[in-house]
N, C-alpha and C positions, 0 to 999 in steps of 0.2 A: 717535626713530625706532625704536630697538631695542625700545622698549616695545610699539609697534604690531606689529612682527615677532613678538614673543613671544605676543601675543594671537592672531595668525593661526596660529601653530604649535600653540597650545592647542586652537583650534577644529578644525584638521585632525586633531590627535591624538584628539579626542573623536569626530569623524566616523568616523575609521578604526576606533576601538574599537567603535563602534556597529555598523559594517558587519561586523566580525569576529564579534561576539556574535550578530548577526542571522543570519549565515551558519551559525554553529554550531547555532543553534536550528532553522533550516530543515533542515539535514542530519539532525539528530536526529529531527525529526518525520517526514521522508520515509523514513528508514531503518527506523523503528519501524512505519510503515504497511506497508512492504514485507514485513517479517517477519510481521506479522499476516495479510496477504493470503496469504502462502505457507503459513502454518499452516492457514488456513481452506480453501485449495484442497486441501491434502492430506487434511483431514478430510472434505471433500465426496467426493473420490475414494474414500476408504476406505468411506464410507457407501454409495456406489453399487456398489462391489465386493462389499459385504456382501449386496446384493440377489441376487447370483448372475449367471449368464450372461443376456444379453438374451433376452427372450421375444418372438418375432416371430409375426406373422400369416402366412397363406398367401401374401399379396402381398408380403411382405418388410418391411412396416412393423412398428414396435414395437407390441406389444399395448397397449391402452389402460391397463389396470391398471399395467403395468410403466412406461409412459410417465408416468403420473400420479405414481407413486412417485419416479421420477427427478426430475420437475419439482418435487415437494414438497421434495426434498432440496436442490436447487439454490436 
């Protein structure tokens, strides 16, 4: 009977280890994507700021060339 209990303990230990490793991998993937997205967002904002102040038409809308440049950056 103790042999059977030992087998169950080993199985539970293996499952627990697999869950721990899977959680660590998932955390690593999600945190690295978050850092990349943050860096890309700051790069986009810098590029748009480099275009200068927004150029607008008489009706208040962005001029087409400025809008096209912003859209290309995004």
